[in-house]
C-alpha positions as CSV (number, residue, x, y, z in Angstrom):
1,M,0.0,0.0,0.0
2,R,1.3,3.4,-1.0
3,T,1.8,6.2,1.6
4,P,-0.6,9.1,0.8
5,R,1.1,12.1,-0.7
6,L,1.2,15.2,1.3
7,P,-0.6,18.1,-0.3
8,S,2.5,20.3,-0.1
9,Y,6.2,19.6,0.3
10,L,7.2,23.3,0.6
11,R,7.8,23.0,4.3
12,T,9.7,19.8,3.9
13,H,12.1,21.3,1.3
14,R,12.6,24.4,3.4
15,R,13.4,22.4,6.5
16,T,15.7,20.1,4.5
17,W,17.8,23.1,3.6
18,A,17.6,24.6,7.1
19,L,15.9,27.8,6.0
20,T,13.6,29.8,8.2
21,Q,10.3,31.1,6.8
22,R,11.7,34.6,6.9
23,E,14.8,33.5,4.9
24,T,12.7,31.7,2.4
25,A,10.5,34.7,2.0
26,F,13.5,36.9,1.4
27,L,14.9,34.5,-1.2
28,I,11.7,34.2,-3.2
29,G,10.9,37.9,-3.0
30,L,8.1,38.1,-0.4
31,Q,7.7,40.8,2.3
32,S,7.6,38.4,5.3
33,G,7.7,34.8,6.4
34,T,3.9,34.9,6.9
35,A,3.2,34.4,3.2
36,V,5.6,31.3,3.3
37,S,3.6,30.0,6.3
38,Y,0.3,30.5,4.3
39,Y,1.7,28.6,1.3
40,E,3.0,25.8,3.5
41,R,-0.3,25.3,5.2
42,R,-2.2,25.7,1.9
43,E,-4.1,28.7,3.2
44,R,-3.1,30.6,0.0
45,S,-1.8,29.5,-3.4
46,P,1.6,31.0,-4.3
47,Q,1.7,33.7,-6.9
48,L,3.4,32.9,-10.2
49,R,6.6,34.7,-9.3
50,A,6.8,32.7,-6.0
51,V,6.1,29.4,-7.9
52,I,9.0,30.1,-10.2
53,A,11.2,31.1,-7.3
54,Y,10.3,27.9,-5.4
55,E,11.2,25.8,-8.4
56,L,14.5,27.5,-8.9
57,L,15.3,27.6,-5.2
58,F,14.7,23.9,-4.5
59,E,15.4,22.6,-8.0
60,T,12.1,20.8,-8.0
61,S,9.1,21.1,-10.2
62,I,6.1,22.8,-8.7
63,R,4.0,19.6,-9.3
64,A,6.4,17.8,-7.0
65,L,6.4,20.7,-4.4
66,V,2.6,21.0,-4.2
67,P,1.1,17.9,-5.6
68,G,-2.3,18.5,-4.0
69,L,-2.6,21.9,-5.7
70,A,-1.4,20.5,-9.0
71,A,-3.9,17.7,-8.9
72,G,-6.7,20.1,-8.2
73,V,-5.7,22.4,-11.1
74,E,-5.4,19.3,-13.4
75,R,-8.9,18.2,-12.5
76,M,-10.3,21.6,-13.2
77,L,-8.4,21.8,-16.5
78,V,-9.7,18.4,-17.7
79,Y,-13.2,19.2,-16.7
80,R,-13.1,22.5,-18.7
81,A,-11.4,20.8,-21.6
82,R,-14.3,18.3,-21.8
83,Q,-16.8,21.1,-21.6
84,L,-15.1,22.9,-24.5
85,L,-14.9,19.7,-26.5
86,Q,-18.7,19.4,-26.1
87,E,-19.1,23.0,-27.3
88,F,-17.0,22.2,-30.3
89,D,-19.3,19.3,-31.2
90,S,-22.0,21.7,-32.1
91,Q,-19.8,24.0,-34.3
92,K,-18.6,23.8,-37.8
93,P,-15.2,21.9,-37.8
94,T,-13.0,24.8,-39.1
95,A,-9.2,24.5,-39.1
96,R,-9.0,26.4,-35.9
97,I,-11.5,24.1,-34.1
98,K,-9.7,21.0,-35.4
99,R,-6.4,22.3,-34.0
100,A,-7.8,23.4,-30.7
101,R,-9.6,20.0,-30.5
102,Q,-6.3,18.2,-30.8
103,L,-4.9,19.9,-27.8
104,L,-8.0,19.3,-25.7
105,E,-8.2,15.7,-26.6
106,R,-4.5,15.2,-25.7
107,I,-5.2,16.8,-22.3
108,V,-8.1,14.5,-21.6
109,A,-6.3,11.4,-22.9
110,R,-3.1,12.2,-21.0
111,T,-5.0,12.3,-17.7
112,E,-7.2,9.3,-18.4
113,G,-4.1,7.3,-19.3
114,G,-2.2,8.3,-16.2
115,A,-5.1,8.3,-13.8
């Protein structure tokens, strides 16, 4: 039986490298350690700049750092891709629709194949 994945490994990585929340905040460009605390406890989602900084700081993809958040975003994306595919079903299959459909079908297939 697999051990359940933590929703966030931000704290784990920070502690592995013996950084305080204040030091981490400074490194990723935040005003205080409070924001780091919110991110670690999943009370707030990191802003894009912070996401990029976390990836660079810990040399780990954001999907690996916050798998719970990534999974939720992926579920939302697949749900919306399916909705858009249904909308495309009622439209004339133009070159643009066909191209967009390829992307959406890949998103749905990728998640169904890996889920």
